[in-house]
N, C-alpha and C positions, 0 to 999 in steps of 0.2 A: 369477653375481650380481655387480652393479656396486656400488661404494661411492662415493657422491657427496657434495657439500657444498652447503649453502645459500650462494648468492653474495650479494654486497653489494648494497645498494639505491642508496646515494649515496656513491660513492668518487671520488677524484681520478683523473686520466688515468694517471699513473705507477702508482698503486696498482692500477688495473684491469689494466694490462699485467703487473705483478708477480703478481697473483693468478691470471691466466690461465696464466702460466708455472708457478706452484706446482701448479695443478690438473692440468695435462697432463703436464709434463715431470718435475717432482720427485716427484709422488705418483702419476702414472699414472692420474688420475681421468678417467672417461669421461662422467659426467653432472653437470650442475649445474642448480639451480633459480634462476631469476631472477624477482624480484617486480616487478609493476607495480600500484601501489595505485590503486584507483578514486578514492580521496580525493585523491591527489596528481595524478592525471591530469586534464587540462583539455581538454575537447572543443574542437577547432579550434585548439589551440595546439601546432603541430607541433614547435616547438623543444624541447618537453618530452621528445621522444624522444632527444635528444642523448646523455644519460648512458647510457640503455639501449642505444642503437645502439653506443656504444663498448664497453660491457661484453659484449654479445652478439657483436659482431664479433671481439673478441680471443679469446673463448671458442671460437667456431667455427673461427677460424684455428688455434687450438691443438689442434683435434681433439676438443673437448668438445661433446657434444650438449646443447643447451639445452632445458630444460622451462620454458616461460613460465607463471608462476603468476599467475593473475588473481584478484583478491580486493579486499575492502574493508580499510581500515586497521584494524590490530589495536589501535590506540590510541584511535580516535574514529570508530567506524562511524556514529554519530548525525549527524556532519557530512554524510556522504554521504546519509544517510536524509532529512535535512530541507532539502536544497538546493532552491531554486526551479527549476521545470522549464525555464524559458527562459534564465535567466542563470547558473545554478549558483552563486548567491550564498550564502555561509554565513549561515544564519539563526540560528546559535547552538546551543549544546549544553544541553539541559535538565539540570538538576542535581538536581531533586527527583522523587519518584515522581509527584506531581501534574502537573508539567510534562510528564513522559514520557507520562502517561496522555492528556493533552490534544492532543498533537501528532499530526497525521495521518502515517501511514507511507508517504508518497509514494514514497520511494526504494526501498522494498522490495517494491513491488507488481509482482513478476515474474509476468507473465501468459504462460502457456505458449503459448496460441494466437496471441498478438499480439506479434510481434517487431519490427514496423516502428516502433511508437511507444513501445517499451519502452526505458528508459534503460540497463539492463544490456546489452540487445541492441545498442544504439548504441555502447556502450563496447567491446563485442567486435568489431563491424564496423570500428570505427576502428582498432583494434589489428591486425586481419587485413589491412586496407587497407595497413598499413605493413610487416608481417612475413610475410603470407600469400602465397598464389599471386598472381602478377602484381603484388605490392605494391612499395612503394618500395625495399625491400631484397631483393626477388625471392626469395620463398619461403625466408627465413632460418630460420623456426621452423615445425616441423611437430608439435610436442608441446606440449600444453597441460594445465595442472592447474587445475581449478576449486576454488579454496581456500575452502571453506565451513565453516571450523572454528567450532564452536559457542562457543568461549570467546574469540572474536576481539575482544570489547569490553574496554576497560580495566577495571582492578579497581574504579575509582570508580563505575561504573554496572552492575557485573555483577549485583548482586542485583536492581536495578531491571529489568534486561533479562529476567531469569528470572521476574519476578513481575507484569509488566503484564497487565491483564485480558484475558481471551480475547475479550470482545465488541469490544475495540479493533480486531481484525482481521476480525470477522464470519466466522470459520472454525471449522468443527467438527473437533475432534481425533479421530483414530481410537480406537475403543473399546479396542483392545488395547495402547495406548501405555503404556510403563513408567511415565512420569511425565505423566499427561494434563493438559490445561489449556493454560496459557500456553506451556510448553515445547513441547508438540506443535504449537502454532500456529507457533512459530519454525521448528520442523523442517519444517513444510509450506511455509513461505516459502523456505527454503533448497532444498527439493526443486524448487520452481518455478524457482529460480535456475539449478539444474543442467539442468533440462529446456530452459530457454531457451538455455543454453549449447550443449547438444547439438544443438538445432535450427539455431542459427547456424553452428556449426562444420561440421556435415554439409552445410548448404547452400553454404557457401563452399569447402570442400575437396573435396566430391564423393567420388571414390574414392581420393584421396590419404590415406594413413594418418595418423592422429593418435592421441594418447593423451588421452582424457578421464579424468583422474584425479580422482575425487571424494574429498574429504578430510574426515575426521572424527576426533574425539578419542575415545579409549577409555582411561580410566585406572581399571582395576578395583581398584587397590590404594589408592586414596585420593589426594587432592591437598590443596593449601592452599586450595582453593575449596569450594563447598558440595557436599553429596552429590548434589543434583540434577544439577549439571554432570557429575559423575563417571559417572552412568549414561546421560546423554543421548547420549553419543557412539554407543553401541551402539544405543540406541533410534532415533536419527536414521538410521543406516544401514539398519536394518530397515524404517523407514517409507519411506525413499527407494526401496529395492528393491521394496517392495510397491506403491509408487505408480506406477512407470514402466510397469507392464504389460508389453506386448511391445516397448517401446522399448529401444534399445541402452542397457545400463546403464553403458557406458564400459569402458575397458581394465582399470582397477585401482581398488581401494579402498586408500587410504593411511591409516595411523593413526600416532598420536604416543604410544607407550607409555612416557612419562617415568616415571622412578623418582626421586622427589625425595629428596635425601640424608637428610632427616629421617625418611623412612619406614624406611630400612634402615640407619641409623646410618653413613652414608658408605660402604656397600659394595654392590656389584652383586648382584642376586638373579636368577640365570638362570631359576629356576622361575617367578618372577613374569612375566618376559618371555614365557616359553613359554605361560603361562595366558592372557595378554592376546592373543597371536596366535591361540591355539586358539579362544578365545571369539569373536573376530572371524571366523574361518573358519566357525564354526558359524552365524553370522548370514548370511554371504554366500550360501552354498548355491548357488553357480553354478560349474560345472566350468571355464568359460571365464574367470572373473574372477581376476585376479592380486591379490596382496597386497604392498603396499610399506610399509616403515617410513620415513617421510620426515623425522622429527625424533628423533635420538638425541643425547644430550649431557648433560654436567654443567657447571655454571657455576662458575668459580673465584672469582666474586664472593661466593659463599657462603663464609663463613669456615671452614666445616668441610671444604671441598674444596680440596686442594692440587693443584698441577699433576700430581703423581704419581698421585693418586687419579683425576683426570680422565683421565689416560692409561691407567690400569688399566681404567677403565670403558669407554673407547673399544675397547680390545682385547677385553675380555670380552663386551661386547654384540655386537660384530661376529662374533666366533667363535661365540657362542651362536646368532646369526641364521643363520650358515652351517649349523649343525647342524639348523636348522628348514627349510632351503631344499630338502631332499630329499623333502619331502612330495609325495605323488602328487596330491593335491587342493589347489587354491588355493595354489600354491607361493609362498613368501616370495621375491619376485623381486629386489627392490632395497632397499638401506638407504642413508639419507642422514644425515650428521652435521650438526647445528645447532651452530655456524655456523663456516665457515672464517674469514670476516672480515665484520663487519656493524656498521653504526653503532648498531643497537639491541640486537645480540646480546650485547655486553659480554663477560662472562667465559666464555661458551660457546666462544669462539674457540680454535683451536689455533695461531693466529698473532695476536700482539698488534696492536691497532688502531693504536697510536701510531707505532711504528717498524717494524712488520712483522717483529719478532723472533719466532723460532720457539719455541713452548712445547714442553714435554715430550710433549704429545699429538701434536705434529707428527711427532716421531721414532717414536712408537708406531705412527702410521698408516703411515709409510714402511716400517717393518719389517713391519707387518701385511700390506700389499699385496704387497710383494716376496716374502714367505714363502709366502703362501697363494693368490695370484691364479691360479696354474696347477694347484692341487691340488683334489682331490675329497674331500668329506667322507665318512668311513666310518662312525664310530660314536662314542658316548660310552662310555668305558671306566671300569670300576671297578678301580683298580690294587691290587696286593698291597702292603701295607706291611710294614716289617721293622725289626729293631733295637728300640729303645725304643718305637717307634710301632706295633709289630706288632698291637696290640689295637684299632687305629683302623680304622673302615670309611671308606676314602678318599672314596667318592662322597657320603657324608654331610658331609664336611668340605671338599671341593674338587671340581674339575672337570678331566677329561682328555679333550680332543677329539682324535680320530685322523683324519688325512688321508692320502691317497696320490696319487701322480701318475697321469696318464692311462693309463700302461702297467702300473700296479700294482707297479712295481719298488721304489720308494722311499716311505718313510712319514715323516710329521712329526706331532708331538704338540704341542698347546698346553695347558699345565698352569698351574693356580694353586690356592692354598689360599684358602678363603673368609676374608674379613676377620673379625677377632675370634676368640673361642674361647680355650681354656686353653693352646694350644700355638702357638708362633710359626712352626713349620715341621713338615713331615711327610716322613719318609723313605719313598720308594716304589721299586718295581721296575718299570722299563719293559720290555715284552716285545720288545726289539729283537733283530734277527737277528745283530748283530755288535756288538762293543764299539768299533768305529770310528764314533763318533757325534759330530756337531756339537751343541753346546749354544749356542743363540743367545739372548742375554739383552738385554733393554732396560735400559740403564744410565740410571736417572733422575737420577743425581747431576749429570751434565753434559749430559744430553740427547743422547747419541750411542749408536749401536748398537755392541755389542761381541760378538765371537765368541770362544768358549772351547772348545778341544779337550778332550774327556773320554776317558779311556782305562782306566777301572776298571770291572769287572763284578762281579756278585754272583750266584753260583749260576745262571749262564746268563742272568741278567737284567742290566739296566743300572741301577745305583743312582743315585738323584737326590734332592736335598733340595728340596722344593717350598715356596715362601713365597707371600706375597700378591701379589707382582708376577708377572704372567704371563710364562712362559718358553716359548720355542720349542725343541724338540729335533728335530734333523734326522738321519735315518738315512743313512749312507753306502752307496753301492752296493757289493755284494760281488763279488769276482772269484774265479774258480775257481783252486784250487791244484792244479797239474798235476804237481808233482814227486813227490809221494807219494800212494799210494792204499791203500785197505783191501785186505788180502790174505786174511784169514780171521777168523772170529769164532766164539766158543764161548759157550754158556750157563754160568752158574755152576751147580754141582751142586745138586740138589734140597735143600730145598724152594724152589719159586718161589711167589709169591702174586700176587693181582690188583692189588696196589698198586704193586709194583716188578717190573720185568723186567730182570734183571741179566745182563750178558754181558761177554765179553772181546773185544778186537779187536787184530789184529796188522797192521802196515803194511809196505809195501815201496815201493821206488822205481818210478816209472812205467815205467822201462826194464827192469823185471823183474830187476834185480840181486838179490843174495841178501837175503832178508828177515831180520829179527831172529829169533833162535832162539825155539822154542816156549815157552821158559821165561820169556819176558819180554813177555807180552801186556799190553794196557792195559785197565783196568776201567772200565766205564760203567754207569750205572743209568738205564734208561728208566722214569720214574715216571708214574703215571696222571693227573697234573695237566697233561698236554699239554706237558711240557718235558723236554728232555734235560739231566740234571744230571750234571756230572762229579764223581764221588764221590772218586776218588783214582787214582793210578797205582800198580798193584800188580804184584808179581813172584811168580808162582805156578808150580807144576808144570804141564806140559801136560795138557790134558783133550781128550776126543774132540770133533771138529768136529760141529756140529749139522746136521741135514738141510736141504738147500737149499729144501725146500718151506716151511720156516719162516722162513728168512733169505734174502733176495735181495741180492746185492752188485752194485752198479752203480758203477764207478769209486770215488769216495769217499763214496758214499751207502749207508747201511744201511737196508734195508727189512724190517720185521718182520711176520710173520704168526702168528696163533694159530689152529691147526687149520684153516688154509686161509682164514680170514677176516682182514681187516686188523686189526692191533693198533692201536687208535685213539690213537696217540701222535704227538707232533711232535718234530722235531729231527734233525739229522745232524751228524756230526763231520767237520770238515776238519782236517787235521794240518799243523802248521807245517813249511814246507819246510826249516827250519834244524835239524830234529830230528837229533841226532847218533846215527846208526845203530850206530856202533861202540862207543861208551862207554855207551849206554843211560842217560844221565843224565836227570833229571827236568826237562828244559828244553824240552819240547814245549809249544807254545801251542795254544789251541783256540778255534775260532769256532763259533757255533751259529746255524743258519739253518733254514729250513723243509725238512722231509722229506716228500715225498708218499708215501702208502701206498696204492697201487692195489690193487684187489681181485684175488685170485687167479683169480676167475672172475666173470662177470656174465652171467646168463642170464635172459631175459625170458619168462615164461609168461603165459597168461591168469590173471586173479586167481582165487585159490582160491574154490570154491563160487559162481562166477559163471555166468550164463547165456551160452551161446555158440551161434553158428550159422555156416553156411558153412564156410570153411576156417580152421582154427586154425594159427597160425604160432608157432614157438618160435625165438627169436633169441638170440645172445650171443657171448661170447668166453671164452677161458681163457688163462692165462699159465703156461707150463711153462719153467722155466729151462733145461732141456735141449733145447728146441726140438722136441719130439716132436709127432707127429700124434695127434689124438684122434678116436675114432669115437662118433657119437651115434645112438641108435635110439629112436624114439618109439613107444610102445605104448598101446593102450587095453584095458581089461578088460571082457570080455563075461560078464555075470552068467548068461546062459543056458547057455553052454558051460563057464564056469569057467576060461577060458583068456585069456592075453594075446595080442593080435593086433597085428602091426606096422602102424603107420599109414602110414609112408613106403613108396613102391615100393622104395626101396633105403636102406641105411644111409648116413649122411652123414659123410664124413671132413672134418676141418676143421684148417687150419694155425693154430697158436696165434700170438698177437701179443704184442709187448712193450708193456705198458701205460705203462712209464716213458717210452718214446720216442714216445708218442702223446699230445700235449697235449690236455687235455680228455677223455681216455679214448678207447680204441680203438673203432672202429666194429664193430658186431656183424654176425655172419654168420648165414645160415639154418641152423638145426640140425635142423629137422624140421617137417613140417606134416601135417595130417589133414583130409580132406574129410568133414565130418560128415554130408553128404547121403547117405553110403553106409550110415548106421545109422539106426535108429528113434529118435525123441525119447526122452529119459530121462536118468538120472544115470549118469555114467561116471567111473571112475578113469583118470587119464592118467599115464603113467610115461615119464620120459626117462632112459635109461641111458647111461653114459659108459665106454668101454673104452680102455685104453692100448694101445701098440704091441705089447705082449706078449699081448694078449687078456684081461688081467685087468680085471674090472669095477671101475672106480675111483670111480663115483659113481652114485647113483640118487635121483631126485626124483619124488615122487608127489603129484598134486593131484587135486581132485574138481571136475568140471564138469557143468553141466546143458545138454544139447543140446536146442535147440528150433528147428526149421526150420518156420516158419509155412506151413501148406498154402495160405494165401491169398497168400503172398508170392512167388510165382514171377515170371517175367519179364513175364507178362501182368497181374499184379496182380489187383485186384478186378474180375473180370468183363471183362478185356481192355482196360483203359485204355491210352493211349499213354504220355505222359510227364506225371506229376502235377505241377501247378504251384501247388496250394494245398489246404488242408484246413479243414474246419469241421464243426460238428454242430448238429442241431436235431431235436426230436421223435423221439429214438431212431434217428436216421438219421445216417450219416456222409456228408458232402458232399466230393467230390474235384474240384478244378479240374484241367482237362486242357489241355496246350499246344495241342491241336487246336481249342480254343475252346469246350469244353463243360463243364458242371457235371453230375457224375454222382452220384446218390444210392444208397447201399448200406445194407442192414440190418446189424446187429451181427455177423452170421455171414458177411458178405462177399458176399451175393447182391445183384445189381443190382436197384433198385426203379424208378428213373426217371432221365431225363437231359433236358437242354435246352441249346440253343445260346446262347452269349454273343457277340453280334455286333451290327453296325450296318451302315449303308450302305457303309462302306469295307471290310467283310469281317469275318472271324472275329476275336474278341478273345482276350486272355490272362487268364483268371480266376485270381486269386491269393488274396487274403484273402476269407474268407466269414464272415458273421455273421448270426444271426437275431435280429431285435427285432420291430418292427411289420411290417417287410419282411424278405425274405432279401436282405441287402446283399451285393453281389458287386463286388470291386475288379477292374476291367478295366485291367490294366497297360499293355497295348498301346495302347488308345484314350484312356488317361489320363482315366478317369471312374469314378464310383461309381454303381452301378445298384441300385435297390430293386425286387425282384421279388415279385409275388404271382400265384399260379397260372401260373408260368413266363412271365409277361408283365411288361415293364418299367413300373413305376408312378412311379418317381422316377429322375432322372438328374442327377448333379452333376459338374461339370467339376473334376478335381483333377489338378494337375501331379505327375508322377512318383509315382503311388500304388503301394503294395504291401501293407502290413499293415493290419488292422482289428481292433478289439477293442471290448468292451462300453464303452458311454459316450455316444455313439458316437465313438470316436477312430480316425483313419486317418492313416497316414504320407503325407507329400507332400515327397519329396526330403529336405531337411534340416529339415523342419518336422513337427509334429504338429497335426492339425486336429480340433477337437471339433465335431460336427455334430448338430443336433437331429433328432427323428423326421421333421421336414418337410424336411430337407435344407439347413437354414441353418447356415452356419459361425459358431459362437459363440466359439471360442477358437483362438488360433494360438500355438504354442510352438516356438522354434527348438531343435533337437536335432541335433547333427552325426551323420550316417550311422547312423540306427537300423537294427538288424538283427532286431528282434523287439519285440512289443508285447503287453502283457496288462493288462486293465483290471479294477479292483475298483470298489466303489461310491464310494469316496472318494479313490482315487489310482490312478496308472498305474505299471507296471514296464516300463522301456525298456532293451533290450539294445543296446549300441553295437558298431559294426563293428570287427573286428580289435582287440578289446579285451577285458579281463576285467571291464569296468565295467558295473554295473547302476544305473540312475537310478530313484529313487522320486519321482514328480511328483504334486502334488495337482491337483485339478480346476481350479484357477486357472492352472496352468502353472508353479508354483514348484517348484524342486527341493528336496525336504525331506530326502532322505537319499541316500547312495551306498553301494553294496555292491560288493565286489570278489570275483567268483566264482573259486574256486581252480582254477588250471590251464587256463583258457581260452586258446586260441590264435587260432582263426578261426571264431567262432560264426556260425551261419546262421539260427537261429530259437529261440524259447522258448515255453513254455506253463506254466501253473500249475494245480495241482489244488485241490480244495475244502479241503485241509488246508494249503494254502499252501506246498507243496513245489514248487520251481522245476525244470523240465526244460529243458535247453539242448542243442541240437544243435551239436556241434563237428566238426572235420575228421575225427576218427577214432573218435568215440564220441557217445553221448548221456549227459550227466551229470545226476544228480539232486542238487539242492542244497537245503540248509536255508536258512531265511530270512536267516541271517547270511553266506551265500556259501560255507559249508564244503561240500565234496563228500562226499555220503553214499555213493554208489556210481556206477559207470560201466558202461554197456552198450557193449561194444566192437563198433562197426559202422563201415563205411567210407562217408564222404561222405553223412551223413544230411541231409535237407532240412527239410521242414515237420514240425511235431509237433502231435499232438492227444491230450489226456488225456481219456478218456471211459470211465465205468464202471470195471471192473477192468483196463482195457487202456491201453496207450500205443501210439498209431499213429505210424509214422514213414514219410515218403515218401522214395523213392530215385529214381534217374534214370528207371526204367521201371516201378516198381510201388510199392505201399504195403504195409508190413509191420506186423503186429499182434503186440504183446508183452504177455503176461499178467504182471502185476506180482507177484502173490502166489500161493502154493500150489504145492507140488512137482508137476512137476519144472521149472517155468518161472521160479522166483523169482530175482531178482538175487542175494539172499543176501549173506553176508559182512557187512562193516561194522565199525564201531568197537567195538561192545559185543556180547557173546555170553553165553548161558546154556545150558551143556550143548551139545546138538545144535541148539538153536534160536537164531536170530539176530535181533537188532534191526538195522534200518538207520537209525532215527531215534529221538530221545528229546528231547522239548521240554517245558519247564515254564513256567507263567505264572500269575499275575503274580509279579514279583520286585522288591521284597519283597511277601509275601502277608500280608494282615491276619488272615484267618480260614481260608480254604480255598485249597489249591494244586491247579491243574489240571495233569494230566500227559497229554500226547498222545504216543503211541508207535505204532510200526508193527512188525509181525512178519512175517518171511519164511517162518516155518514154524509149525506148530501147537505151542504150548508153554504152560507155566504161569508167567506173569510174577509176580515178587515185587518189592516195593520196601521197602528198609530205610532208616531215617532215623538219622543219627549226629549228635552234637553235636561241637563243635570239639575236644574231648579224645579223639574216637574212640569214645565210649561209645554203644552202640545205645540209642535212646530209643523208637522205634516200628517196627513191622513190618506189612506188608500183603501178603496173598496173594489174587490176583484169580482164581484158578482157571484151568482150561484155556481158552485162547483160540485162535480160528481165525486163519489168516494174514490180514493186512490192517491197517487203521488202527483204533486204539482210543483211548478217552479215559477217564481215571480222575480222581476228585476225592478228595483226602484232607483231613481236618480234624484235624490232629495236636494242637491245643490245647496248644501249647508256649509257654514264656516267650520274650520277645523275644531274638533272637540270630541267629547264623549256624549253618546246618545243612547237612549233606551227604547226598545221596541216592545209593543204590546199587541 
């Protein structure tokens, strides 16, 4: 994220040089916005470029990228509006509503189709002639902002502007406009203005990149203007995006989320800024569109705003914006401060206009950029408070933003207490890894940055007093202490509990000199709040050393295990090298940093109660402090003989690894496998045994699996196809496209019914997507066309570039586009979507799967993105389908996942390299390299099973309720993997049961229930 400033409009030569230096060298700024007013601009008066040439030249020489902001004057747009077409003579400014009503809006008649005779187009062409490709200054500017801010008129005419009659424009406003009528008419005019800009810029720049940044106001929390202005910013953006159709909407939408000091009594509200940004993101609904905040600032001309408050606001708004920049969708990409120095900006400046003296905000910015420009935002923390403030919830009273460097080695925190409240400061604990920390404070008394070393800790934390002024706290890097190390540790005698794990530790020199006697160990407490707390240094009698299986000692790191599982605590003790080993005085220092707790073992099985086929593989690793070998044997249980049979040809010996020395965890090895084709389909117990070097059985794990190898799924597939290239269904038939250039029809039992060739004069085609409507539509990927068949004869043929997928609608993919085609083959809609990998159509919207992504786009029939879902765990998806209950099936590299509507993974079918998917009847059909496999979804022994909810021996894999809230009746859609008796219990917020429902015994499959609990309004829980 860059932080830039609004540059000046009319400054002297020396001022321009100074400002360019401040931007680039002193503050390390990379972007600046430069205004050119259409009012101030005069066609054919080239000398008017002089001031802008100087400003832009100095900025570009200083390494600052210039965004040229094109707009009408924010003080008198009517001057531009009412100029004579031929002479541009000022015809005056109407001062009354009646005069406004009578004047024709010649200047605002931006006609999208006609740019040759359009005044705004002429204005753009003239500027591009000077700054654009082959211009006078030879391509100086490549970035443009079309500044169409809706409050750009002066306060004297603002009410008139929002109230002149609609008939004045002879424009019909959209029926879904938030504030219909005159406001919508103005929105429509500004939309024309941007469309003209888009046409001119594209025509002049061609393939050269530029940023068309459309600007709008959105002030959700109120302003000093009318409520109509407040809502029109969002309404204007929605109208603009709906109006452009398939045209390029530009690179970014920028907004001005001002927080006027009288709204929040002179204090910054981060929640308000977050709401504004989130609301605009919801309006944009375009994954390619960026979001900029182009005007942030508080003016010191307001008597309530001191230089210190302005500086606070600068830091707080910037840091809050960084916290919002990590969003996956519509990222907050840039922020700009209004104004560095401007003849109309006044008190917004952080450098005074008259003598260019630096205000306190200048030093705040300098500290801010230097501290955070190379850091990555991590999280918003809720800190623990202590002392007299221990009863305060910090996140309700302040903010703590945590950042880390690119290597994750060092952290920084920006903290402040919210203005106001009953306390002036709050005592907090920072979770630092060491007490060697820099505290960097912005000293507002003299406007200089001050650095203060802090050396006091509190119970393993770092104590800090947080006030209203933002404070940076920087963590020092830690260095390993190699002089002393942990020699041995002991547990405190019973009883232990789940809250504290107490142990003793003894140290010795790294050179293995004599350690302190056993009567002088050090006492530590590992507590369950993820911290290592030094309780005291104690001197006790020796006690027996604990088993190495529970404690692992690596140099000065203590690693704890609880019955072989990691004890989920953090912290390790490093001992001061100045510890006096001979006198055993209490002069040892302690530092606390992260301690990794690797698993003692990590073994991967098939998911319990899952369907499996082919070869089952078990992988994993184990850590043994003694470095011994372990032997693994995989067995399956045969109900017929009542015996366990070995799965592997031989037992597997495996050398353990050291997880501490393997960053990111050690790689697993093969521990055993089982070719399930050697047994009949059915339910089996699978057991993995582990033996140590003495032959003792050390571990046993048993899981339950359902083996199902489809008789139709051999190498020849359904009736001997070659390589399936597509799937479809119609009239109780399964259609399979084959790379050999044929479409083969099968019945539901896998018997071939018919086939026909997909070809043309140049040879055989490649059928992929298949869909039945009035024709059997076949996508021929090889010949790049879409063919409509009847009676195996081509009746329609449509040329489509790079086609592959097709779905109801009729929608077909074409490279990076989606095309909507009517029954006669005419293209009705074209939507750009980058790299679609799957497509499924409903009556009113589409679901689109993106390549190498976990992103699913919901697109309405007009082509607008209406929602985005992120499917859990996707890595390299290849296809998707949806069933009648709106469960989403996605083929990934090593599985087929079944997802709920919200993107949560319900269960996974482990298969290798699945291709096309088809959900039909009780089956899921999956294509592979040389065959099509059929899987039965419900009914033992083929059910996927498992899942997040269970009832005895029966399993749900989905449970959905709607609507929420519900006025009278609540619908429950659920699916059962086994035959069972589902029950639903309703609880109120106190946990009291208020209703119970018993639906009787149900067969495997999907079911829907409707309950009418007749309860008072409130929140209820279902089980």
